[in-house]
N, C-alpha and C positions, 0 to 999 in steps of 0.2 A: 284691573288687570293691565299689565304693560303690553305695548304693541310693538310690532316689527314692521318696517316698511318694505314692501316688495314691489319692484318696478317690473311691469310686464307689458306685453303687447296683446291686443285683442285678436283672437283667431277668426279668420273668415271661413276657413275650411276645417271641418272636424272629422274628415274621413281617415281611414287607416293609413293611406299613403302619406298624407300631410303630417299625421301624428308620428309616424316612423321617422320622417325627415326631421321633425323637431327634436326627437330624442337623439338622433345621430349628430345633431348640431349642439348637443349638450343642454338642451332646454327641456322643461317639464310641461306637458299639457295639463291644464287645470280647468275647472269649471266652478262657478259660484252660483249656488242655489239660494232661494229665499226671496228673490226679487220678483218682478213681473214675469220675467222669463230667465232661463239659465244664461249666464254670461261665460263664454269660453275665452280663455287667455293662456298665454305661455310666459315663462320666465326662466332665467338661467338656473340650473340646478343648484349652484352655489348660493343663490339668493335665499334658499330655504334652509340652509345649514342651521342657523340659530333658532329657527321655528320648529324643526323636526328633531334635531339631535340635541335635545336639552331636557333637563328634568323639571323645568318650570313650564307653566302654561302661558301662552301669549295669544293675543289677537293679532290679526294681520291687517295692515292698511295697504290695499292693492292700489298702486298708482299706475294707471294706464297711459299710453302715449297720447290719447285724445284729451287728457286732462281729468278724466274721471278718477275719483278717490272713493274706494269702497272699503268699509270696515267689515271684516269677516272673521270667522273662527274656523279652524281646521276641523273637518268632520270625518274624513276618511283619506287614507293614503295607501297606495299600492307600491310594493317593492319588487324588483326582479328577484326570482327565487334563487338565483345563483350569484349574481353580482351585487345584490342589495341596492342597486341604483333605483332612484325614485322613478316610477313609471307614470304615475298619475296622482293628482291630489284633488279632492273635493272640498270646497269651502261652503260655509253658510253665512249669508249676509246678515249683519247685525242691525237691529233697529232699537232705539232707546226704550221704546214702549212695548217691546216684544221679548218675552222670556226665551232663553235658548238653553239647550242641553249641552254640557261640556264635560269632558273628563279632566278632573283637576288632580294634580299629583299630591301625594301625602308626604309630609316632611316630619321626621321624628326629632325631638329634642330632649336633652337630658340623658342621664345614665340610669339604666334599670338596675335596681338592687338584685332582682332575680337573675339577671345576666351576670352580675359580679359574683354571684354565688354558684355559677356554673350552669345556669339554665340556658335553654336555647330560645333565641328570639325568632319568632315566626312572623314575618311581615306579610300578612295575608292579602291586603289590598294596598297596592302602591299608588293606585289612582281610584278616585271616587267619581261616579257620574252624578252631577248636580244640575239643577235647573234654576236659572236666575235671570234677572234683567242684566243686560251687558255692563252697566255701571256698578253692579254689585258682585261681579265675578271676581273671586279671589285669585291671586297668583298661585297659591298652594294652601293646603289645609294642614295646620300644625298640630301635632299630638305630643303632649308631654308624657314621657314614659318614666319620669324620675321616681314614681311610686309604684311602678309595675313590678310585682313580685312573682315568684314561681307559682304557676297555676293561674295567674291573673290574665284577664282579657280586656281589651278596650274595644267596645263595639260601637256601631253607628249611632245608637241611641244616646251616647254620651257626647256626640259631636254635632247635635242638631243646632241650627242657627237660624235666626229670623231673616237673614239676608238671602238665604237660598234653601232649596229643598234637596235633600240627598235622596237619590233614586235607588236606594238599596233598603232591604228590610232592616228594621231597627236592631235586630239580633245579629246582623252580619258582623263577624269578627274582623277587625282591621289589623290589630297587632296582638300577639300573645307571647307569653313566656312559658315554655314547657320544661318539666324536669328532665334531666339527663342522668346518665350513669355517674357522672362526676359532680353533679350538683349537690349542694348542701342546703340545709334549712336556712331561710332568710335570717339575717342578723336580728331583726326585730323579734322574730319568733324565738330565737335562741335566748335573747335577753329576757323575754317573758318567762321562759322555762327556768332560767337561773334565778330570777326574782322569786318565782314560785317555790323553788327549792330552798332559798334562803328563808322564806317565810315559814316553811315547814320546819326547818331546823330551829328557828326561834321558838316555835310552839312547843317543840319537844324539850328545849332547854328550860322553858318555863314550867313545863309539866314535871320535870325532875324534882323541882323544889316544892312542888305542891302535892296535894293529895292525889292519889291515882284515880283516874276516871272510873266510872261505874263499871265499864266493861272489864278493866284491869282488875278491879277489886273482885269481880265475879270469878276471875281466874284464880 
């Protein structure tokens, strides 16, 4: 997984007064869990732009003024209910030998034949919660929908991987194509019906030049 560097300053005071002062100065109060004790720091709000407002998953390398460099992953973020400004961020420190739980975005590739025929694409899970060692965390989980037809579903059970554990039931639907009022049968199904019709016509043509079947003879 790719990383983003965030330069911050360790916080000596974590009270409400100092926290409010940080926010008024355009900084975000943060805390890193997972180590021997929680580490409080702050950084400019703009420093989190590429970490928060993105469709990809990234780890963060926190560089503090005292020279510490801590690799962490975003665990929780709080936004202001009106302005959407970042109020607080929780990080979890990464260790190479310790598995971590992360929400990884899902990326679709290919064109669904079911959608081409008017079906509705339902993207049920845009992120999946997985557990893995830091070095095995993917940037995103790719799903090929080029064979997804009307009525089809791609579930978690088809995405299982040895590098990580997906923390959702195997039957969880990630993406589906549902029929709509304007949808038509998939091309493959239409072709099968046409081939079947041609086969039936061929049988009838042969029968015309042969003796009538027993059922016809009985008539």
